[in-house]
C-alpha positions as CSV (number, residue, x, y, z in Angstrom):
1,L,-5.4,-23.1,-5.2
2,P,-2.4,-21.0,-6.1
3,V,-1.3,-18.1,-3.9
4,A,-0.9,-14.8,-5.7
5,A,2.5,-13.2,-6.1
6,A,4.0,-9.9,-6.9
7,F,7.3,-9.4,-8.8
8,L,9.6,-6.4,-8.8
9,L,11.7,-6.1,-11.9
10,L,14.4,-3.4,-12.1
11,P,15.5,-2.4,-15.6
12,A,19.2,-1.6,-15.8
13,S,18.5,2.0,-16.6
14,V,16.8,2.7,-13.2
15,A,19.1,3.9,-10.5
16,P,18.9,2.0,-7.2
17,A,18.2,5.2,-5.2
18,Q,15.0,5.8,-7.3
19,V,13.3,2.4,-6.8
20,G,15.4,0.2,-4.6
21,G,18.6,-1.8,-4.3
22,Q,20.2,-3.8,-7.2
23,W,18.9,-7.3,-7.7
24,D,20.6,-10.2,-9.4
25,S,17.2,-11.6,-10.2
26,P,13.6,-10.4,-9.8
27,L,12.2,-10.2,-6.3
28,Q,9.1,-12.2,-5.7
29,T,6.7,-11.9,-2.8
30,A,3.8,-14.3,-2.0
31,G,0.4,-13.7,-0.5
32,V,-0.8,-15.4,2.6
33,G,-3.5,-17.5,0.9
34,S,-5.8,-18.2,-2.0
35,F,-7.9,-15.3,-3.2
36,D,-6.1,-12.6,-1.3
37,H,-5.0,-10.9,-4.6
38,H,-1.5,-10.2,-3.4
39,G,0.0,-7.8,-6.0
40,Y,-3.3,-6.3,-7.1
41,A,-1.7,-2.9,-6.4
42,V,2.1,-2.3,-6.4
43,A,3.8,1.1,-5.9
44,A,7.1,2.7,-5.1
45,A,6.9,3.9,-1.5
46,G,9.8,6.2,-0.9
47,D,12.2,5.4,1.9
48,I,10.0,3.9,4.6
49,D,12.7,2.4,6.8
50,A,15.1,5.4,6.4
51,D,18.0,3.4,5.2
52,G,18.6,5.6,2.1
53,V,17.1,3.1,-0.3
54,G,13.6,3.4,-1.8
55,D,11.1,0.8,-0.7
56,W,7.9,-0.6,-2.2
57,L,4.3,-1.5,-1.4
58,V,2.1,-4.5,-2.3
59,G,-1.6,-4.4,-1.8
60,A,-3.8,-7.5,-1.4
61,P,-7.4,-6.4,-1.2
62,N,-8.9,-9.9,-0.8
63,L,-11.5,-8.9,-3.3
64,Y,-15.1,-9.6,-2.2
65,G,-13.9,-11.3,1.0
66,Y,-13.6,-14.7,-0.7
67,S,-11.1,-16.1,1.8
68,G,-12.8,-14.7,4.8
69,R,-9.7,-12.6,5.5
70,M,-9.2,-8.8,5.5
71,G,-7.3,-7.1,2.8
72,Y,-3.7,-6.0,3.7
73,V,-0.7,-4.0,2.5
74,D,2.9,-5.1,3.0
75,A,5.9,-2.7,2.7
76,Y,9.1,-4.3,1.5
77,S,12.7,-3.1,1.8
78,G,14.2,-1.9,-1.5
79,A,17.6,-2.9,-0.1
80,D,17.1,-6.6,0.6
81,G,13.4,-7.4,0.1
82,H,12.4,-8.1,3.7
83,R,9.0,-7.1,4.9
84,I,9.1,-3.8,6.8
85,L,5.5,-3.4,7.8
86,H,2.2,-5.3,7.5
87,L,-1.1,-3.2,7.6
88,E,-4.7,-4.4,7.8
89,S,-7.9,-2.3,8.0
90,G,-9.7,-4.4,10.5
91,F,-12.8,-4.6,8.3
92,L,-13.7,-7.7,6.2
93,G,-14.8,-6.9,2.6
94,D,-13.6,-3.2,2.4
95,E,-10.9,-4.1,-0.2
96,F,-8.2,-2.5,1.8
97,G,-5.1,-2.5,-0.4
98,A,-6.9,-2.1,-3.7
99,A,-4.8,1.0,-4.2
100,V,-1.5,1.9,-2.6
101,A,0.9,4.9,-3.0
102,G,3.9,6.5,-1.3
103,P,2.9,10.1,-0.6
104,G,6.4,11.0,0.9
105,D,7.2,11.9,4.5
106,L,4.0,13.7,5.5
107,N,4.8,14.1,9.2
108,G,8.5,15.0,8.9
109,D,9.8,12.1,10.9
110,G,12.3,11.0,8.3
111,H,10.3,8.0,7.2
112,A,8.1,7.9,4.0
113,D,4.4,7.3,4.9
114,I,1.9,5.0,3.3
115,L,-1.4,5.8,1.5
116,V,-4.0,3.0,1.2
117,G,-7.4,2.9,-0.6
118,A,-10.3,0.7,0.5
119,P,-13.0,1.4,-2.1
120,Q,-15.6,-0.8,-0.5
121,G,-15.2,0.7,3.0
122,D,-18.1,2.2,4.8
123,G,-17.9,5.8,6.0
124,R,-20.2,8.5,7.3
125,G,-22.8,5.8,8.2
126,L,-23.2,4.9,4.5
127,A,-22.4,1.7,2.6
128,N,-19.4,1.5,0.2
129,T,-18.5,5.2,0.3
130,G,-14.8,4.1,0.2
131,V,-12.1,5.1,2.6
132,V,-8.5,6.3,2.2
133,R,-6.1,5.9,5.1
134,V,-2.6,7.3,5.7
135,Y,-0.2,5.4,7.9
136,S,3.1,6.4,9.5
137,G,6.0,4.7,7.8
138,S,8.0,4.7,11.0
139,N,5.6,2.5,13.0
140,G,2.5,1.7,10.9
141,F,0.1,3.7,13.1
142,P,-2.9,5.4,11.4
143,M,-2.4,9.1,10.8
144,F,-5.4,10.2,8.7
145,R,-8.7,8.8,7.4
146,F,-10.7,10.2,4.6
147,D,-14.2,8.9,3.8
148,G,-16.2,9.2,0.5
149,F,-19.2,11.5,0.6
150,Q,-22.0,9.2,-0.8
151,A,-23.0,5.6,-0.8
152,Y,-21.4,3.4,-3.4
153,A,-18.9,6.1,-4.4
154,H,-15.9,3.7,-4.0
155,F,-13.6,6.5,-3.0
156,G,-10.1,5.1,-2.8
157,A,-10.2,2.9,-5.8
158,A,-7.1,4.9,-7.0
159,V,-4.7,6.9,-4.8
160,A,-1.5,8.9,-5.5
161,G,0.9,11.1,-3.6
162,A,0.5,14.6,-4.8
163,G,3.6,16.2,-3.3
164,D,3.6,19.6,-1.6
165,V,0.6,21.2,-3.4
166,D,0.5,24.4,-1.3
167,G,4.3,25.2,-1.3
168,D,4.7,25.2,2.5
């Protein structure tokens, strides 16, 4: 079976500092196996590796656990396309990576952090509440976890960085 792929196309009108480095041709990334749904979610991430060039995220939620593997998120360099970080939730079937976003540098360490939704995740002792996790862009360590409030709420089906909402 074919492996899923994600493509990043940069229009000529987009400045490299906004999205990533200049590419002579589109950048393609490939998933690790059939049914991982690599590219299900794609988002600009901000500057994860602190090289001055915006990076990007690719989610592969392995919908419904078809391949027997966990969902994952890969962060790719906007400068040259190499993989910066690889994240997994550790839970089969939670659809980790169904939604991804770059919320900015939440902990002030100079690296953009990573926001990941897992809408089938179990939280609060309930099934499929959904889970949203925030990871450090500098080392991939978990920073925050937010659980949905009721069974089958599928919290985390969509995520976005909101910026500094309280002005601090």
